[in-house]
Residue, then its C-alpha position, 0 to 999 in steps of 0.5 A: m049764619t050766626a053761632a048761638p052765644d056760645g059760639n054752638p052752631v048745631a044749638t043757634l040751627e035748634e033754635i031754629i028749627l023750634t021756631a020754623e015749627v012753631e010759625e008753621q014752616p014745614w019747608l024752613a025745619r026741614v032744612a035746618r034740620g039737614v044743615q045740624a044734620t052735616v054741621l054735626m056728622v062733619t064735626t063727629g064723625e058717626p059714620w050714622r050721620a051719614e045716612s040721617c041726613a040722606s034720609l031728610v033728603e029723601e024725607c024733603a022729595r016726599a014732600t016735595d020740596s025739591w029745593g030742600e031737597v037739591l039743598l040737603a044734597c048740596a049739603l051731604g055732598v061737601a059733608h062727604t067731600l069734609q071727611g074726604e070720600 
């Protein structure tokens, strides 16, 4: 993934989310929101972000999006590892 022209991956992910929603690709929007949440979790260190990430994993499960659920669960695990948890 390339970052936005200003080098901000969160902004790039926001563009992907908005485009996916407009193009009616909810699975892609969910995954991009989850990746964005994990990036913010690692970069900000705010503990509540972990709950936000976990809720996106649960959202994938409710939508029967198994791939999204696995990808975001892995991303959340990596984020926890990067934070030393």
